[in-house]
Structure formats: C-alpha cells, structure tokens
Steps between C-alpha positions, in 0.01 A plus 500: 500500500285194586660176390234269650141548600447661835273244665282590803408160620389560858245724678551841664764635264547863388729602218541880504715696257666827585431792266635431153532120547507304177480121457594400142503141376832402349522376144351160418387420856138428401341507841255728674696780662304443829299183572263516796371158608579153372671401171288185481271452202192469729492678839233408749368769733655335809840557330448874447728756663347796684572865581751602232589856401714621214548877468725766363664336188522536130498142375630451143469162330757588227266329248709573193781284642301193612510308177270468193227255401179375653670345806685814596209594717534182711720493806803284435440152640149602629286567193183536714661819631562798281754771478294763681613802700316358800317161516259448789468122481321385810483776758250695718503852641763641267571877490665656200559878496720764346635277221580519132464157324648535148652311208421149617516230232151386610276712731580779736303341783319160489275381782406131483447179697195634688706770665272740687475823690756687295541883549676695221545874523705756304649251245598554139484213256688597182635349175461133608492241222152383588264650760581774747312310771333160457258359766484139409274334758553763778246617753450816702743711305503873575689721250508874540691809369673308219614537136523236232645612169696381196453133585493271187178330610246648737556752784284290735396134432251323733422134430478135611225520767627815676260678734455811714724731303498869594687763295496878563684793349682331217648628174512243225651638175681396186490125567528295178180298563252617759486736796310232697440135395256321723362146460374218727476733800245571771463836671726768363472869577683782312480860613686809386667329204652700215518271205629636174708443181516116534534329164208256511240567768469721804327216680440149361265278704429143393410147597765238543569357158593621151167668434334221304267405787401613845564257783233550781651630816837580343443862403546839665260568782432796723717757340459863611 
C-alpha cells in the first residue's frame, strides 16, 4: 500500500519488482504512484534525471477511492501534477518494462516536460480514468508490445508538440473515446497495431485547437 508518491528524483536508479509485486495507492492520497523527475511546475532540461528503469510491477491507482469532482484528478497540493500510475516529469533515458498500469484517477502513464528517449515494452494500460498513455510534449518515445484497453478516454494520446514517436505491436481496444488520439505532433510511426471496438474513433488525428480553424505548423506531420 503506497501512502505517498514514490519519487525518483536522481539519476541512475532502478526499481525492480519481484514476481507478483503490486503497488496500490492508499485511499485519498491523490498523488502519482511513481513520479520520475521533478515535481516543479516547469522543468528545464538541465534539471532532468537520467537512466531510470522501472520493471516488474502491477501499479494500481485505486481511482474509485481518490475523491470525486473535477479536482480529484489533481495531485494534492501540486495541481500541475496528476494522479497517474507513473508520471515522467522531466527525465531522459527511461526504461519501463513488464508493467501493468491500471485504475489511475488520471492517466496510466503520462510523459511531459520535454522528457525524451523513453523505452516502453510489454506494458498494459487498463481501466484508467483518462488515457492509458499520454505523451504530452515528449520526444523519442519507443512503445512496443503493449495493450491499452478499457480506459475512459483514449488508449494512446499524443499532443503538445511531441515528436519522434514510434509504436509497434499494440492492441488498443474498448477505450471509451479513441484508440489513438494524435494532435500537434511531428513524426509518428505506428506498425503492427490492432485497433478495435473503441467507442469514438480508431484513430483521431487533428490540428491543435477545437476544430474551428487550422493553425499553420500546429498539426500532425509525418505520420506513417
């Protein structure tokens, strides 16, 4: 039972779970289960942490017991952070493998603050309150052999100037909005994707505003 966020705030750290390891957020904690990087609102690249690995856990955000209302998604005392399974908030060369990220009050995994060179393999993103995985201004993200299902927003969301996104061998099914939502992104490649039974769209690609106008240079470029 996790009663405060596990914060990896320095470089060269590995957190490895033995078989069957479960990290479950306690009731009404309202923090990311694991925070990699800085809790600051804005994190400059020279403050990033490097060479982080998290492997071998089921991470459960206990979303039904984190409160109600619009602010229940916000981390207590740090509303710029969210109650994610894992938040990568200013880090480079991060390796995530053999994980289940489920039942978070916000997203299963959120990559932000210009984090880059992220390798994700054999991860399940399931039943999170918003997206299974959200790449929110991340770069050089490699996601392979994954499943995103039963999330209440999109299985995968890519936005906010992200670039060089590579996804292979993914199953995206039964998400309440889209299999993949992609906007304001440059260079994204998807191969071997099985996208089915999502409630709105299999893939939704757009420019960066609400659809009323197209902002030059803000759309989706170089998608394969």
